[in-house]
N, C-alpha and C positions, 0 to 999 in steps of 0.2 A: 532446133534448139532445145535443151533441156526446159521444161515449164520451170524449175525452180532457179534457174539461170537468168531467165526472162523476166522473172519477177523482182530479181536481185539487181538487174541491169536497170528497171524501172524503179528501183527507190523504193518499193514495198518494204524491205527489211534487210537483214544477213541472211544468208542460204539456212542457216540453221535454224532462226527464227520462219524463214518460208516455208520450209519442210513441216514444221508444225501447222502453219496453216490449212497447208495444202492437205494433209494426216487429218484434219478435224472438219474437213468439208468445207473450209471457208473460200476455195477456188473453183470455177468453173470454164471449161473449153468448150465455145459452142455450146453454149445452155445445159452442158453436162456436168457433175459435179466429179472432180478429179481427186482420188487421194493419193496417187503416187507421184512424187517430185520429179523423178526420172522421165517421165513422159514425154516424148518427141512432139513438140508444136512447130509448125508455120507460122514463123511470130508476125508477118507482113499478110496474113489472110485469115488466120484463127482469131476468134473473138474471146480474149481472155477477159474473166472478171473476177476481182476479188471483192468480198462482201457485197456482191453485187454491182460493183461500180466497173465500168470497162477501164481496163489497162490498156494505153496507146504504148505503142512499140516508139522509142525514141532513137534508137541505132546506137551505133558507134560512135563519140565524139573525142577529140584529140584539142586542147587547148594549149596555147603556150601563153604564159602570163607574165608581166614584169611586175617581181614583187616588189613595192616599197618598204621601205624600214618603216616599223612600227605598228605592224600587224602581224599575228601570230598565223602559222600554218595551221589552221585547224578548222572545222566544219562551223562551229558556235564556240560562243564564251559570252559568260554574263557581265563580263567586264570590260574587255579587251577586241578591239577591231581585228576580224579574220580575214584572210585571202578571200572566202566566199562572199564576204560582204561587197565585193567589186562586181560580182556577177546576178544581180539583183535583176537582170531583163531574162536569164537564160534559165531554163529550167535543168536545174541542178540534181535532181533527184538520182542517185545511183553516182553520181560524179565524186572521184576523191581525189586527193592531190596524190604525186607520184612523189615520194619521200617527202623531205621538207627542208625549209629554211628556218633559222633562227630569226626571233623578230627582229633584230637591228643588223639583219641581211638582207639586200634585196638581189636582183637579178632574175635569171630563168629558173621559173617552177612550170610544171607541166600538171595537169590535169585531165583525167580522163574516166572515163566508166568501163573501161577494158582493163580486166584482173590479167590476162595473160600479156598484155602490153606493160603493164605496172611490174610483173614479175619478172619480164625481160630485163628490165631496166636496174631494177632492187636489186636482184638476186645476187648475195655475195661472189656466187661461184662465176658471174658473167665478166665480172672486172671492168664495167664502164666508165670512161673517160668522165669525171667531171671537173671542169675547169673553173679556177676562180680569179679573180684583180683583188688585191688587197694592200691597203695602205698599213704600216706596223710601226710604231716606236722601238726602235732598236737600229742595229744593221746586222747584214748577212755576210759574215766572211767566205771564204772559199770552202773551208772546214764543216760552216755550218751548211752551205749548199749542198755538199755529199752527204751528209747527214741526213737531210731531207728527201734526198734522191733516193738513200738506199734504206731509210725506214728509222723511224726515232720512236723512244718510248712516249707514252701519252697517257698512261695512267698506270695502275697498279699493276705488278704481273712483270712477265717478260715478253708479251707478244709485239714486236715490232709491228709499225705502220707497212703498209706493201710501198715498194719502191715509187715515188713520185716523180714528176718531173714540175721543176722550177724554173722560170725566168725573171731576172732581176730587172726592173724597168728604168729605175729613178730611185737614186739616191740625194739625199738633202737633209732639211731640218725640217722640224714641225711648219716651220714658217712657210716652208713650201709646199706645204698639203693642207694647208687652211681650208681649202674648199672640201676635203673630206673630212676634215677632222671636226669643224665646227666651233664656234664662240664658245658654245656652252661646255664642251668639254676641255678646253686648252684657251685661254686667256693670255693676251700677248702682254699682261703685267706680270704674267709668271714668267721671267726672262729665263731662269735656269732651265724652265721646261719648254719653252718656246724654244729655244736653241736647241735642244737634244735632238739626235740624229734620228731619222726616219728611213723607210725604204720602202717603194711598192713593186709588186710585179706580179707573176700568174703561178699560181700553184695549181698543178693537175693531178687528182688524186682518184684511186680505182675503188676504193671503200666509202662507208656511210656512217663512219662510227659518231656519236654525239659531240657536236662542236670540235669535230675532227682538224679543219685548217688551223680554227684558233690554238689548238693544243698542240699542234706540230711547231707551228712558229713559236709558240711560247718556250717550247722545249729547247730551241735554239737561242732564246733569250730575246723575242721580239712579241710585241704587245699589239694584237692587230686591233685598228681604231677605225677600220672599213673594210668591208668585204663584200663584193660581188660576184654571184657565177654567170659567167658569161657562157657556156656550153656544156652540152649533154653530148657525149659521142662526138658526132660531125656535126650536130646541129646548134648556132647558135644564136641567142637571143637579138630578135629584132629588135634593132637599136631605133627604128620608126615608132616602136611601142613607147609611150610614154610610162611612167612610172602609174601603177597601178590601171594598165590597159592589156585587153587580151586580143587574141586573134586566134583561129583555128590554124592547125599544123597545115601545111602545104603537102601534097601526096609525094612530092620529093621529102620533105624531111619525113614524115610519117614511114617512108621507105628506107631511110637511113636509120633510123631507130627502131626499126621492127625488125633490120637483119643484124642487130646487134648480138 
């Protein structure tokens, strides 16, 4: 492994800053100062030191996290809880989130320290499926469903979203979806709103534009109240994980995601 890659995975800094550290003589390999970032090392046996402190090899980690609503997808924030706050008992140096979920969106989020793995899932050219369960105020006619399948405009310009998959699961009123809406958003006292139509279903997209699912449904007249990512590729959220819990990916899950 390259020395700069090893230090980056160990959480010492970004590849750019690490190259500067190495070139400034701040890193030793087996007691010898090394000034070339591209030097190959044996990460499991060589003794790597940064500022005269041993840097241990953590290896690659791959977490499945059931993100709850109310936390942001970030490493740290001065005023808001982040997804990393749920990993207090783990060494998260060098670990980052794969993509992101909005603060009010819950469900499957992956975290890793493997940059190639992250690139394989998030690169736009890979077109990896990401499946979401939604509850939305409004209704979906056949014409709306066809628009979502073929692509809709979700912002300025003339770039359509890529073809998507959609499956309507349930049609009703707000009263039927109260468990997802929450009393703080719609009160039964507001009769007109409470009796408005709502729809739930699954929307599968291959992109990762900002607020994409919400914006796609808004483009056909639906306002999302609840959103949960349920799968990436062929790997589904482990429903045994409570909100805020995590586990390592299994070998088979990792293989499915790495092969995309």
